[in-house]
LOBATI-555436 format. One record per atom (N, C-alpha, C): residue in one letter; x, y negated, z negated; atom name; residue number from 1. Coordinates in pm, whole numbers. Layout:
<pt residu="a" xx="X" yy="Y" zz="Z" atome="CA" num="NUM"/>
...
END
This chain:
<pt residu="m" xx="83" yy="120" zz="0" atome="N" num="1"/>
<pt residu="m" xx="0" yy="0" zz="0" atome="CA" num="1"/>
<pt residu="m" xx="87" yy="-126" zz="0" atome="C" num="1"/>
<pt residu="a" xx="36" yy="-226" zz="64" atome="N" num="2"/>
<pt residu="a" xx="106" yy="-354" zz="66" atome="CA" num="2"/>
<pt residu="a" xx="99" yy="-415" zz="-74" atome="C" num="2"/>
<pt residu="t" xx="211" yy="-467" zz="-122" atome="N" num="3"/>
<pt residu="t" xx="211" yy="-518" zz="-259" atome="CA" num="3"/>
<pt residu="t" xx="157" yy="-661" zz="-267" atome="C" num="3"/>
<pt residu="s" xx="199" yy="-748" zz="-177" atome="N" num="4"/>
<pt residu="s" xx="142" yy="-882" zz="-176" atome="CA" num="4"/>
<pt residu="s" xx="65" yy="-899" zz="-46" atome="C" num="4"/>
<pt residu="k" xx="-23" yy="-997" zz="-45" atome="N" num="5"/>
<pt residu="k" xx="-109" yy="-1016" zz="72" atome="CA" num="5"/>
<pt residu="k" xx="-33" yy="-1074" zz="189" atome="C" num="5"/>
<pt residu="k" xx="10" yy="-990" zz="279" atome="N" num="6"/>
<pt residu="k" xx="75" yy="-1034" zz="402" atome="CA" num="6"/>
<pt residu="k" xx="-35" yy="-1060" zz="503" atome="C" num="6"/>
<pt residu="r" xx="-12" yy="-1159" zz="590" atome="N" num="7"/>
<pt residu="r" xx="-114" yy="-1194" zz="689" atome="CA" num="7"/>
<pt residu="r" xx="-75" yy="-1145" zz="828" atome="C" num="7"/>
<pt residu="i" xx="-170" yy="-1080" zz="891" atome="N" num="8"/>
<pt residu="i" xx="-149" yy="-1026" zz="1025" atome="CA" num="8"/>
<pt residu="i" xx="-245" yy="-1092" zz="1122" atome="C" num="8"/>
<pt residu="l" xx="-189" yy="-1144" zz="1230" atome="N" num="9"/>
<pt residu="l" xx="-269" yy="-1204" zz="1336" atome="CA" num="9"/>
<pt residu="l" xx="-300" yy="-1096" zz="1439" atome="C" num="9"/>
<pt residu="i" xx="-429" yy="-1067" zz="1458" atome="N" num="10"/>
<pt residu="i" xx="-473" yy="-965" zz="1554" atome="CA" num="10"/>
<pt residu="i" xx="-524" yy="-1039" zz="1678" atome="C" num="10"/>
<pt residu="v" xx="-463" yy="-1011" zz="1792" atome="N" num="11"/>
<pt residu="v" xx="-498" yy="-1081" zz="1915" atome="CA" num="11"/>
<pt residu="v" xx="-543" yy="-981" zz="2020" atome="C" num="11"/>
<pt residu="d" xx="-670" yy="-988" zz="2057" atome="N" num="12"/>
<pt residu="d" xx="-726" yy="-902" zz="2162" atome="CA" num="12"/>
<pt residu="d" xx="-856" yy="-965" zz="2209" atome="C" num="12"/>
<pt residu="d" xx="-887" yy="-947" zz="2336" atome="N" num="13"/>
<pt residu="d" xx="-1011" yy="-1005" zz="2386" atome="CA" num="13"/>
<pt residu="d" xx="-1130" yy="-911" zz="2370" atome="C" num="13"/>
<pt residu="e" xx="-1106" yy="-791" zz="2317" atome="N" num="14"/>
<pt residu="e" xx="-1216" yy="-697" zz="2291" atome="CA" num="14"/>
<pt residu="e" xx="-1260" yy="-715" zz="2145" atome="C" num="14"/>
<pt residu="v" xx="-1375" yy="-781" zz="2129" atome="N" num="15"/>
<pt residu="v" xx="-1425" yy="-816" zz="1996" atome="CA" num="15"/>
<pt residu="v" xx="-1443" yy="-692" zz="1907" atome="C" num="15"/>
<pt residu="t" xx="-1496" yy="-585" zz="1961" atome="N" num="16"/>
<pt residu="t" xx="-1519" yy="-463" zz="1883" atome="CA" num="16"/>
<pt residu="t" xx="-1388" yy="-405" zz="1833" atome="C" num="16"/>
<pt residu="l" xx="-1288" yy="-403" zz="1918" atome="N" num="17"/>
<pt residu="l" xx="-1157" yy="-351" zz="1880" atome="CA" num="17"/>
<pt residu="l" xx="-1095" yy="-437" zz="1770" atome="C" num="17"/>
<pt residu="v" xx="-1106" yy="-568" zz="1783" atome="N" num="18"/>
<pt residu="v" xx="-1051" yy="-659" zz="1681" atome="CA" num="18"/>
<pt residu="v" xx="-1117" yy="-630" zz="1546" atome="C" num="18"/>
<pt residu="k" xx="-1249" yy="-614" zz="1546" atome="N" num="19"/>
<pt residu="k" xx="-1321" yy="-585" zz="1421" atome="CA" num="19"/>
<pt residu="k" xx="-1273" yy="-454" zz="1359" atome="C" num="19"/>
<pt residu="m" xx="-1256" yy="-352" zz="1442" atome="N" num="20"/>
<pt residu="m" xx="-1213" yy="-221" zz="1392" atome="CA" num="20"/>
<pt residu="m" xx="-1072" yy="-229" zz="1333" atome="C" num="20"/>
<pt residu="v" xx="-980" yy="-289" zz="1406" atome="N" num="21"/>
<pt residu="v" xx="-842" yy="-301" zz="1358" atome="CA" num="21"/>
<pt residu="v" xx="-837" yy="-387" zz="1233" atome="C" num="21"/>
<pt residu="k" xx="-914" yy="-494" zz="1231" atome="N" num="22"/>
<pt residu="k" xx="-922" yy="-584" zz="1115" atome="CA" num="22"/>
<pt residu="k" xx="-964" yy="-505" zz="990" atome="C" num="22"/>
<pt residu="m" xx="-1066" yy="-422" zz="1002" atome="N" num="23"/>
<pt residu="m" xx="-1112" yy="-342" zz="888" atome="CA" num="23"/>
<pt residu="m" xx="-1002" yy="-247" zz="840" atome="C" num="23"/>
<pt residu="q" xx="-934" yy="-181" zz="934" atome="N" num="24"/>
<pt residu="q" xx="-829" yy="-85" zz="896" atome="CA" num="24"/>
<pt residu="q" xx="-713" yy="-156" zz="827" atome="C" num="24"/>
<pt residu="v" xx="-672" yy="-267" zz="883" atome="N" num="25"/>
<pt residu="v" xx="-558" yy="-342" zz="829" atome="CA" num="25"/>
<pt residu="v" xx="-592" yy="-400" zz="691" atome="C" num="25"/>
<pt residu="e" xx="-713" yy="-453" zz="676" atome="N" num="26"/>
<pt residu="e" xx="-755" yy="-508" zz="546" atome="CA" num="26"/>
<pt residu="e" xx="-770" yy="-398" zz="442" atome="C" num="26"/>
<pt residu="a" xx="-816" yy="-280" zz="484" atome="N" num="27"/>
<pt residu="a" xx="-828" yy="-167" zz="391" atome="CA" num="27"/>
<pt residu="a" xx="-690" yy="-125" zz="340" atome="C" num="27"/>
<pt residu="f" xx="-588" yy="-155" zz="415" atome="N" num="28"/>
<pt residu="f" xx="-451" yy="-122" zz="378" atome="CA" num="28"/>
<pt residu="f" xx="-388" yy="-231" zz="292" atome="C" num="28"/>
<pt residu="g" xx="-462" yy="-339" zz="267" atome="N" num="29"/>
<pt residu="g" xx="-416" yy="-442" zz="175" atome="CA" num="29"/>
<pt residu="g" xx="-362" yy="-569" zz="238" atome="C" num="29"/>
<pt residu="y" xx="-383" yy="-586" zz="367" atome="N" num="30"/>
<pt residu="y" xx="-335" yy="-707" zz="434" atome="CA" num="30"/>
<pt residu="y" xx="-449" yy="-805" zz="458" atome="C" num="30"/>
<pt residu="d" xx="-415" yy="-932" zz="467" atome="N" num="31"/>
<pt residu="d" xx="-510" yy="-1034" zz="512" atome="CA" num="31"/>
<pt residu="d" xx="-499" yy="-1041" zz="663" atome="C" num="31"/>
<pt residu="t" xx="-606" yy="-1083" zz="729" atome="N" num="32"/>
<pt residu="t" xx="-601" yy="-1090" zz="874" atome="CA" num="32"/>
<pt residu="t" xx="-647" yy="-1226" zz="927" atome="C" num="32"/>
<pt residu="l" xx="-593" yy="-1257" zz="1042" atome="N" num="33"/>
<pt residu="l" xx="-637" yy="-1371" zz="1122" atome="CA" num="33"/>
<pt residu="l" xx="-669" yy="-1311" zz="1258" atome="C" num="33"/>
<pt residu="t" xx="-757" yy="-1373" zz="1335" atome="N" num="34"/>
<pt residu="t" xx="-789" yy="-1318" zz="1465" atome="CA" num="34"/>
<pt residu="t" xx="-785" yy="-1426" zz="1573" atome="C" num="34"/>
<pt residu="a" xx="-755" yy="-1381" zz="1694" atome="N" num="35"/>
<pt residu="a" xx="-758" yy="-1468" zz="1811" atome="CA" num="35"/>
<pt residu="a" xx="-802" yy="-1382" zz="1929" atome="C" num="35"/>
<pt residu="y" xx="-873" yy="-1443" zz="2024" atome="N" num="36"/>
<pt residu="y" xx="-931" yy="-1367" zz="2134" atome="CA" num="36"/>
<pt residu="y" xx="-875" yy="-1405" zz="2271" atome="C" num="36"/>
<pt residu="d" xx="-779" yy="-1498" zz="2275" atome="N" num="37"/>
<pt residu="d" xx="-710" yy="-1527" zz="2401" atome="CA" num="37"/>
<pt residu="d" xx="-569" yy="-1576" zz="2368" atome="C" num="37"/>
<pt residu="g" xx="-485" yy="-1583" zz="2469" atome="N" num="38"/>
<pt residu="g" xx="-344" yy="-1616" zz="2446" atome="CA" num="38"/>
<pt residu="g" xx="-322" yy="-1755" zz="2389" atome="C" num="38"/>
<pt residu="q" xx="-398" yy="-1852" zz="2437" atome="N" num="39"/>
<pt residu="q" xx="-384" yy="-1989" zz="2388" atome="CA" num="39"/>
<pt residu="q" xx="-418" yy="-1999" zz="2240" atome="C" num="39"/>
<pt residu="e" xx="-530" yy="-1937" zz="2203" atome="N" num="40"/>
<pt residu="e" xx="-573" yy="-1937" zz="2062" atome="CA" num="40"/>
<pt residu="e" xx="-468" yy="-1865" zz="1976" atome="C" num="40"/>
<pt residu="a" xx="-411" yy="-1758" zz="2029" atome="N" num="41"/>
<pt residu="a" xx="-308" yy="-1683" zz="1955" atome="CA" num="41"/>
<pt residu="a" xx="-188" yy="-1772" zz="1925" atome="C" num="41"/>
<pt residu="l" xx="-144" yy="-1846" zz="2025" atome="N" num="42"/>
<pt residu="l" xx="-29" yy="-1934" zz="2008" atome="CA" num="42"/>
<pt residu="l" xx="-59" yy="-2044" zz="1906" atome="C" num="42"/>
<pt residu="q" xx="-179" yy="-2103" zz="1915" atome="N" num="43"/>
<pt residu="q" xx="-218" yy="-2208" zz="1821" atome="CA" num="43"/>
<pt residu="q" xx="-224" yy="-2155" zz="1678" atome="C" num="43"/>
<pt residu="k" xx="-284" yy="-2036" zz="1660" atome="N" num="44"/>
<pt residu="k" xx="-295" yy="-1980" zz="1524" atome="CA" num="44"/>
<pt residu="k" xx="-158" yy="-1942" zz="1470" atome="C" num="44"/>
<pt residu="a" xx="-72" yy="-1888" zz="1555" atome="N" num="45"/>
<pt residu="a" xx="63" yy="-1851" zz="1510" atome="CA" num="45"/>
<pt residu="a" xx="138" yy="-1975" zz="1464" atome="C" num="45"/>
<pt residu="h" xx="126" yy="-2084" zz="1537" atome="N" num="46"/>
<pt residu="h" xx="193" yy="-2209" zz="1500" atome="CA" num="46"/>
<pt residu="h" xx="137" yy="-2266" zz="1370" atome="C" num="46"/>
<pt residu="k" xx="5" yy="-2263" zz="1356" atome="N" num="47"/>
<pt residu="k" xx="-61" yy="-2324" zz="1241" atome="CA" num="47"/>
<pt residu="k" xx="-47" yy="-2237" zz="1115" atome="C" num="47"/>
<pt residu="e" xx="-66" yy="-2107" zz="1129" atome="N" num="48"/>
<pt residu="e" xx="-75" yy="-2017" zz="1013" atome="CA" num="48"/>
<pt residu="e" xx="55" yy="-1945" zz="980" atome="C" num="48"/>
<pt residu="k" xx="146" yy="-1934" zz="1076" atome="N" num="49"/>
<pt residu="k" xx="271" yy="-1859" zz="1061" atome="CA" num="49"/>
<pt residu="k" xx="248" yy="-1722" zz="993" atome="C" num="49"/>
<pt residu="p" xx="181" yy="-1632" zz="1063" atome="N" num="50"/>
<pt residu="p" xx="150" yy="-1500" zz="1004" atome="CA" num="50"/>
<pt residu="p" xx="278" yy="-1418" zz="981" atome="C" num="50"/>
<pt residu="d" xx="266" yy="-1312" zz="902" atome="N" num="51"/>
<pt residu="d" xx="380" yy="-1225" zz="873" atome="CA" num="51"/>
<pt residu="d" xx="407" yy="-1127" zz="986" atome="C" num="51"/>
<pt residu="l" xx="305" yy="-1104" zz="1070" atome="N" num="52"/>
<pt residu="l" xx="319" yy="-1012" zz="1183" atome="CA" num="52"/>
<pt residu="l" xx="207" yy="-1041" zz="1282" atome="C" num="52"/>
<pt residu="i" xx="233" yy="-1015" zz="1410" atome="N" num="53"/>
<pt residu="i" xx="131" yy="-1036" zz="1513" atome="CA" num="53"/>
<pt residu="i" xx="111" yy="-907" zz="1592" atome="C" num="53"/>
<pt residu="l" xx="-16" yy="-866" zz="1602" atome="N" num="54"/>
<pt residu="l" xx="-57" yy="-755" zz="1688" atome="CA" num="54"/>
<pt residu="l" xx="-109" yy="-820" zz="1815" atome="C" num="54"/>
<pt residu="l" xx="-44" yy="-797" zz="1927" atome="N" num="55"/>
<pt residu="l" xx="-71" yy="-876" zz="2046" atome="CA" num="55"/>
<pt residu="l" xx="-104" yy="-790" zz="2168" atome="C" num="55"/>
<pt residu="d" xx="-224" yy="-807" zz="2220" atome="N" num="56"/>
<pt residu="d" xx="-264" yy="-741" zz="2343" atome="CA" num="56"/>
<pt residu="d" xx="-190" yy="-808" zz="2459" atome="C" num="56"/>
<pt residu="l" xx="-171" yy="-736" zz="2568" atome="N" num="57"/>
<pt residu="l" xx="-102" yy="-794" zz="2685" atome="CA" num="57"/>
<pt residu="l" xx="-198" yy="-867" zz="2777" atome="C" num="57"/>
<pt residu="m" xx="-310" yy="-802" zz="2806" atome="N" num="58"/>
<pt residu="m" xx="-404" yy="-858" zz="2903" atome="CA" num="58"/>
<pt residu="m" xx="-505" yy="-946" zz="2830" atome="C" num="58"/>
<pt residu="l" xx="-477" yy="-1076" zz="2830" atome="N" num="59"/>
<pt residu="l" xx="-560" yy="-1172" zz="2757" atome="CA" num="59"/>
<pt residu="l" xx="-602" yy="-1286" zz="2850" atome="C" num="59"/>
<pt residu="p" xx="-718" yy="-1345" zz="2822" atome="N" num="60"/>
<pt residu="p" xx="-757" yy="-1466" zz="2897" atome="CA" num="60"/>
<pt residu="p" xx="-663" yy="-1583" zz="2862" atome="C" num="60"/>
<pt residu="k" xx="-654" yy="-1680" zz="2950" atome="N" num="61"/>
<pt residu="k" xx="-580" yy="-1807" zz="2934" atome="CA" num="61"/>
<pt residu="k" xx="-429" yy="-1793" zz="2937" atome="C" num="61"/>
<pt residu="m" xx="-373" yy="-1693" zz="2868" atome="N" num="62"/>
<pt residu="m" xx="-228" yy="-1673" zz="2866" atome="CA" num="62"/>
<pt residu="m" xx="-203" yy="-1528" zz="2827" atome="C" num="62"/>
<pt residu="d" xx="-122" yy="-1454" zz="2904" atome="N" num="63"/>
<pt residu="d" xx="-104" yy="-1312" zz="2870" atome="CA" num="63"/>
<pt residu="d" xx="-10" yy="-1294" zz="2751" atome="C" num="63"/>
<pt residu="g" xx="-10" yy="-1173" zz="2699" atome="N" num="64"/>
<pt residu="g" xx="68" yy="-1142" zz="2580" atome="CA" num="64"/>
<pt residu="g" xx="218" yy="-1160" zz="2599" atome="C" num="64"/>
<pt residu="y" xx="268" yy="-1133" zz="2720" atome="N" num="65"/>
<pt residu="y" xx="411" yy="-1153" zz="2746" atome="CA" num="65"/>
<pt residu="y" xx="450" yy="-1298" zz="2725" atome="C" num="65"/>
<pt residu="k" xx="367" yy="-1388" zz="2777" atome="N" num="66"/>
<pt residu="k" xx="394" yy="-1532" zz="2769" atome="CA" num="66"/>
<pt residu="k" xx="388" yy="-1578" zz="2623" atome="C" num="66"/>
<pt residu="v" xx="285" yy="-1534" zz="2550" atome="N" num="67"/>
<pt residu="v" xx="271" yy="-1570" zz="2408" atome="CA" num="67"/>
<pt residu="v" xx="394" yy="-1523" zz="2331" atome="C" num="67"/>
<pt residu="c" xx="432" yy="-1397" zz="2352" atome="N" num="68"/>
<pt residu="c" xx="547" yy="-1339" zz="2283" atome="CA" num="68"/>
<pt residu="c" xx="674" yy="-1416" zz="2316" atome="C" num="68"/>
<pt residu="g" xx="695" yy="-1441" zz="2444" atome="N" num="69"/>
<pt residu="g" xx="815" yy="-1513" zz="2488" atome="CA" num="69"/>
<pt residu="g" xx="825" yy="-1652" zz="2428" atome="C" num="69"/>
<pt residu="l" xx="713" yy="-1724" zz="2424" atome="N" num="70"/>
<pt residu="l" xx="712" yy="-1859" zz="2368" atome="CA" num="70"/>
<pt residu="l" xx="743" yy="-1858" zz="2217" atome="C" num="70"/>
<pt residu="l" xx="685" yy="-1762" zz="2146" atome="N" num="71"/>
<pt residu="l" xx="709" yy="-1753" zz="2002" atome="CA" num="71"/>
<pt residu="l" xx="853" yy="-1712" zz="1973" atome="C" num="71"/>
<pt residu="k" xx="904" yy="-1615" zz="2047" atome="N" num="72"/>
<pt residu="k" xx="1040" yy="-1566" zz="2023" atome="CA" num="72"/>
<pt residu="k" xx="1146" yy="-1670" zz="2062" atome="C" num="72"/>
<pt residu="a" xx="1111" yy="-1762" zz="2153" atome="N" num="73"/>
<pt residu="a" xx="1205" yy="-1865" zz="2197" atome="CA" num="73"/>
<pt residu="a" xx="1209" yy="-1983" zz="2099" atome="C" num="73"/>
<pt residu="d" xx="1115" yy="-1988" zz="2007" atome="N" num="74"/>
<pt residu="d" xx="1104" yy="-2099" zz="1912" atome="CA" num="74"/>
<pt residu="d" xx="1164" yy="-2056" zz="1778" atome="C" num="74"/>
<pt residu="s" xx="1267" yy="-2127" zz="1733" atome="N" num="75"/>
<pt residu="s" xx="1338" yy="-2088" zz="1610" atome="CA" num="75"/>
<pt residu="s" xx="1248" yy="-2083" zz="1486" atome="C" num="75"/>
<pt residu="r" xx="1137" yy="-2156" zz="1488" atome="N" num="76"/>
<pt residu="r" xx="1046" yy="-2155" zz="1372" atome="CA" num="76"/>
<pt residu="r" xx="965" yy="-2026" zz="1364" atome="C" num="76"/>
<pt residu="y" xx="951" yy="-1957" zz="1476" atome="N" num="77"/>
<pt residu="y" xx="863" yy="-1839" zz="1479" atome="CA" num="77"/>
<pt residu="y" xx="931" yy="-1711" zz="1527" atome="C" num="77"/>
<pt residu="h" xx="1057" yy="-1719" zz="1567" atome="N" num="78"/>
<pt residu="h" xx="1120" yy="-1602" zz="1628" atome="CA" num="78"/>
<pt residu="h" xx="1137" yy="-1483" zz="1534" atome="C" num="78"/>
<pt residu="n" xx="1129" yy="-1506" zz="1403" atome="N" num="79"/>
<pt residu="n" xx="1142" yy="-1395" zz="1308" atome="CA" num="79"/>
<pt residu="n" xx="1011" yy="-1320" zz="1283" atome="C" num="79"/>
<pt residu="i" xx="900" yy="-1372" zz="1334" atome="N" num="80"/>
<pt residu="i" xx="772" yy="-1303" zz="1314" atome="CA" num="80"/>
<pt residu="i" xx="771" yy="-1177" zz="1401" atome="C" num="80"/>
<pt residu="p" xx="757" yy="-1058" zz="1339" atome="N" num="81"/>
<pt residu="p" xx="752" yy="-936" zz="1420" atome="CA" num="81"/>
<pt residu="p" xx="626" yy="-935" zz="1508" atome="C" num="81"/>
<pt residu="i" xx="643" yy="-891" zz="1632" atome="N" num="82"/>
<pt residu="i" xx="531" yy="-882" zz="1725" atome="CA" num="82"/>
<pt residu="i" xx="520" yy="-739" zz="1776" atome="C" num="82"/>
<pt residu="i" xx="401" yy="-682" zz="1757" atome="N" num="83"/>
<pt residu="i" xx="373" yy="-548" zz="1811" atome="CA" num="83"/>
<pt residu="i" xx="284" yy="-567" zz="1933" atome="C" num="83"/>
<pt residu="m" xx="336" yy="-528" zz="2049" atome="N" num="84"/>
<pt residu="m" xx="254" yy="-527" zz="2170" atome="CA" num="84"/>
<pt residu="m" xx="154" yy="-413" zz="2152" atome="C" num="84"/>
<pt residu="f" xx="30" yy="-442" zz="2176" atome="N" num="85"/>
<pt residu="f" xx="-79" yy="-351" zz="2145" atome="CA" num="85"/>
<pt residu="f" xx="-167" yy="-346" zz="2269" atome="C" num="85"/>
<pt residu="t" xx="-149" yy="-244" zz="2353" atome="N" num="86"/>
<pt residu="t" xx="-207" yy="-251" zz="2486" atome="CA" num="86"/>
<pt residu="t" xx="-244" yy="-116" zz="2546" atome="C" num="86"/>
<pt residu="a" xx="-330" yy="-121" zz="2645" atome="N" num="87"/>
<pt residu="a" xx="-366" yy="0" zz="2719" atome="CA" num="87"/>
<pt residu="a" xx="-265" yy="26" zz="2832" atome="C" num="87"/>
<pt residu="r" xx="-175" yy="-67" zz="2855" atome="N" num="88"/>
<pt residu="r" xx="-76" yy="-52" zz="2963" atome="CA" num="88"/>
<pt residu="r" xx="37" yy="39" zz="2917" atome="C" num="88"/>
<pt residu="t" xx="52" yy="151" zz="2985" atome="N" num="89"/>
<pt residu="t" xx="145" yy="254" zz="2939" atome="CA" num="89"/>
<pt residu="t" xx="267" yy="271" zz="3031" atome="C" num="89"/>
<pt residu="q" xx="276" yy="193" zz="3137" atome="N" num="90"/>
<pt residu="q" xx="389" yy="206" zz="3230" atome="CA" num="90"/>
<pt residu="q" xx="520" yy="167" zz="3162" atome="C" num="90"/>
<pt residu="d" xx="628" yy="235" zz="3202" atome="N" num="91"/>
<pt residu="d" xx="760" yy="200" zz="3148" atome="CA" num="91"/>
<pt residu="d" xx="794" yy="54" zz="3178" atome="C" num="91"/>
<pt residu="s" xx="752" yy="6" zz="3296" atome="N" num="92"/>
<pt residu="s" xx="782" yy="-133" zz="3333" atome="CA" num="92"/>
<pt residu="s" xx="713" yy="-231" zz="3237" atome="C" num="92"/>
<pt residu="d" xx="593" yy="-196" zz="3190" atome="N" num="93"/>
<pt residu="d" xx="524" yy="-281" zz="3092" atome="CA" num="93"/>
<pt residu="d" xx="602" yy="-284" zz="2961" atome="C" num="93"/>
<pt residu="k" xx="650" yy="-167" zz="2919" atome="N" num="94"/>
<pt residu="k" xx="726" yy="-158" zz="2795" atome="CA" num="94"/>
<pt residu="k" xx="857" yy="-236" zz="2806" atome="C" num="94"/>
<pt residu="e" xx="921" yy="-227" zz="2923" atome="N" num="95"/>
<pt residu="e" xx="1045" yy="-302" zz="2945" atome="CA" num="95"/>
<pt residu="e" xx="1020" yy="-452" zz="2938" atome="C" num="95"/>
<pt residu="m" xx="911" yy="-497" zz="3002" atome="N" num="96"/>
<pt residu="m" xx="878" yy="-640" zz="2998" atome="CA" num="96"/>
<pt residu="m" xx="849" yy="-685" zz="2854" atome="C" num="96"/>
<pt residu="g" xx="781" yy="-599" zz="2778" atome="N" num="97"/>
<pt residu="g" xx="753" yy="-629" zz="2638" atome="CA" num="97"/>
<pt residu="g" xx="882" yy="-646" zz="2559" atome="C" num="97"/>
<pt residu="s" xx="975" yy="-557" zz="2585" atome="N" num="98"/>
<pt residu="s" xx="1105" yy="-564" zz="2519" atome="CA" num="98"/>
<pt residu="s" xx="1182" yy="-688" zz="2561" atome="C" num="98"/>
<pt residu="e" xx="1177" yy="-721" zz="2689" atome="N" num="99"/>
<pt residu="e" xx="1248" yy="-837" zz="2741" atome="CA" num="99"/>
<pt residu="e" xx="1196" yy="-969" zz="2683" atome="C" num="99"/>
<pt residu="c" xx="1066" yy="-976" zz="2658" atome="N" num="100"/>
<pt residu="c" xx="1012" yy="-1101" zz="2604" atome="CA" num="100"/>
<pt residu="c" xx="1023" yy="-1105" zz="2451" atome="C" num="100"/>
<pt residu="g" xx="1078" yy="-998" zz="2390" atome="N" num="101"/>
<pt residu="g" xx="1110" yy="-1003" zz="2248" atome="CA" num="101"/>
<pt residu="g" xx="1022" yy="-923" zz="2155" atome="C" num="101"/>
<pt residu="a" xx="931" yy="-841" zz="2210" atome="N" num="102"/>
<pt residu="a" xx="842" yy="-762" zz="2123" atome="CA" num="102"/>
<pt residu="a" xx="924" yy="-668" zz="2035" atome="C" num="102"/>
<pt residu="d" xx="880" yy="-652" zz="1911" atome="N" num="103"/>
<pt residu="d" xx="952" yy="-566" zz="1817" atome="CA" num="103"/>
<pt residu="d" xx="907" yy="-421" zz="1825" atome="C" num="103"/>
<pt residu="a" xx="787" yy="-398" zz="1878" atome="N" num="104"/>
<pt residu="a" xx="734" yy="-262" zz="1892" atome="CA" num="104"/>
<pt residu="a" xx="627" yy="-263" zz="2001" atome="C" num="104"/>
<pt residu="y" xx="593" yy="-144" zz="2049" atome="N" num="105"/>
<pt residu="y" xx="497" yy="-131" zz="2158" atome="CA" num="105"/>
<pt residu="y" xx="407" yy="-12" zz="2125" atome="C" num="105"/>
<pt residu="i" xx="280" yy="-38" zz="2103" atome="N" num="106"/>
<pt residu="i" xx="186" yy="70" zz="2071" atome="CA" num="106"/>
<pt residu="i" xx="76" yy="70" zz="2176" atome="C" num="106"/>
<pt residu="t" xx="48" yy="187" zz="2233" atome="N" num="107"/>
<pt residu="t" xx="-52" yy="194" zz="2338" atome="CA" num="107"/>
<pt residu="t" xx="-188" yy="237" zz="2283" atome="C" num="107"/>
<pt residu="k" xx="-292" yy="185" zz="2346" atome="N" num="108"/>
<pt residu="k" xx="-430" yy="223" zz="2314" atome="CA" num="108"/>
<pt residu="k" xx="-468" yy="337" zz="2407" atome="C" num="108"/>
<pt residu="p" xx="-552" yy="428" zz="2368" atome="N" num="109"/>
<pt residu="p" xx="-605" yy="442" zz="2231" atome="CA" num="109"/>
<pt residu="p" xx="-490" yy="476" zz="2135" atome="C" num="109"/>
<pt residu="f" xx="-506" yy="437" zz="2011" atome="N" num="110"/>
<pt residu="f" xx="-399" yy="452" zz="1913" atome="CA" num="110"/>
<pt residu="f" xx="-450" yy="527" zz="1792" atome="C" num="110"/>
<pt residu="e" xx="-356" yy="578" zz="1713" atome="N" num="111"/>
<pt residu="e" xx="-391" yy="639" zz="1585" atome="CA" num="111"/>
<pt residu="e" xx="-366" yy="533" zz="1479" atome="C" num="111"/>
<pt residu="s" xx="-465" yy="507" zz="1396" atome="N" num="112"/>
<pt residu="s" xx="-451" yy="400" zz="1298" atome="CA" num="112"/>
<pt residu="s" xx="-332" yy="422" zz="1205" atome="C" num="112"/>
<pt residu="q" xx="-300" yy="546" zz="1172" atome="N" num="113"/>
<pt residu="q" xx="-187" yy="570" zz="1082" atome="CA" num="113"/>
<pt residu="q" xx="-54" yy="529" zz="1147" atome="C" num="113"/>
<pt residu="v" xx="-43" yy="552" zz="1277" atome="N" num="114"/>
<pt residu="v" xx="77" yy="512" zz="1351" atome="CA" num="114"/>
<pt residu="v" xx="89" yy="360" zz="1349" atome="C" num="114"/>
<pt residu="l" xx="-21" yy="292" zz="1375" atome="N" num="115"/>
<pt residu="l" xx="-23" yy="147" zz="1376" atome="CA" num="115"/>
<pt residu="l" xx="11" yy="90" zz="1238" atome="C" num="115"/>
<pt residu="l" xx="-54" yy="141" zz="1135" atome="N" num="116"/>
<pt residu="l" xx="-31" yy="91" zz="999" atome="CA" num="116"/>
<pt residu="l" xx="113" yy="118" zz="953" atome="C" num="116"/>
<pt residu="s" xx="168" yy="232" zz="990" atome="N" num="117"/>
<pt residu="s" xx="307" yy="263" zz="954" atome="CA" num="117"/>
<pt residu="s" xx="403" yy="166" zz="1020" atome="C" num="117"/>
<pt residu="k" xx="377" yy="133" zz="1147" atome="N" num="118"/>
<pt residu="k" xx="464" yy="41" zz="1221" atome="CA" num="118"/>
<pt residu="k" xx="453" yy="-99" zz="1161" atome="C" num="118"/>
<pt residu="i" xx="331" yy="-141" zz="1125" atome="N" num="119"/>
<pt residu="i" xx="311" yy="-272" zz="1061" atome="CA" num="119"/>
<pt residu="i" xx="392" yy="-279" zz="932" atome="C" num="119"/>
<pt residu="q" xx="377" yy="-178" zz="848" atome="N" num="120"/>
<pt residu="q" xx="446" yy="-176" zz="720" atome="CA" num="120"/>
<pt residu="q" xx="599" yy="-176" zz="740" atome="C" num="120"/>
<pt residu="e" xx="646" yy="-95" zz="834" atome="N" num="121"/>
<pt residu="e" xx="789" yy="-86" zz="861" atome="CA" num="121"/>
<pt residu="e" xx="847" yy="-222" zz="904" atome="C" num="121"/>
<pt residu="l" xx="779" yy="-290" zz="995" atome="N" num="122"/>
<pt residu="l" xx="828" yy="-418" zz="1045" atome="CA" num="122"/>
<pt residu="l" xx="822" yy="-528" zz="938" atome="C" num="122"/>
<pt residu="i" xx="717" yy="-527" zz="858" atome="N" num="123"/>
<pt residu="i" xx="705" yy="-629" zz="752" atome="CA" num="123"/>
<pt residu="i" xx="815" yy="-606" zz="647" atome="C" num="123"/>
<pt residu="e" xx="839" yy="-480" zz="612" atome="N" num="124"/>
<pt residu="e" xx="946" yy="-452" zz="514" atome="CA" num="124"/>
<pt residu="e" xx="1083" yy="-487" zz="570" atome="C" num="124"/>
<pt residu="k" xx="1103" yy="-460" zz="699" atome="N" num="125"/>
<pt residu="k" xx="1231" yy="-487" zz="765" atome="CA" num="125"/>
<pt residu="k" xx="1263" yy="-635" zz="766" atome="C" num="125"/>
<pt residu="t" xx="1162" yy="-718" zz="793" atome="N" num="126"/>
<pt residu="t" xx="1187" yy="-862" zz="799" atome="CA" num="126"/>
<pt residu="t" xx="1191" yy="-925" zz="660" atome="C" num="126"/>
<pt residu="g" xx="1141" yy="-852" zz="562" atome="N" num="127"/>
<pt residu="g" xx="1144" yy="-902" zz="425" atome="CA" num="127"/>
<pt residu="g" xx="1061" yy="-1027" zz="403" atome="C" num="127"/>
<pt residu="t" xx="955" yy="-1042" zz="486" atome="N" num="128"/>
<pt residu="t" xx="870" yy="-1161" zz="472" atome="CA" num="128"/>
<pt residu="t" xx="775" yy="-1145" zz="358" atome="C" num="128"/>
END
């Protein structure tokens, strides 16, 4: 279990999926923030400075690669772990995720235990 309330920004344009992931993450002891497009994700990350971001790739307004790249290029936010969270399973997608600075890549459909373990691992690693 998470010892202190870490905040996770969940970014996906599928409202049902966001609600499901939000419930799982909160049940594990984390606070959550949500965004439904790339622009909103960037604004919330800047304003709230979450401890970790779960980021879909295919988003309205700005894709996940762009959001990730912009955050990782900014010294104020580059330490925030970003998990690419997507249905795109091609190696080229994973390579692009890595190139723009993603800390992990989890494909949908996903197992919640795998996701929660990765969240916990990255938060502990960054010591936020």
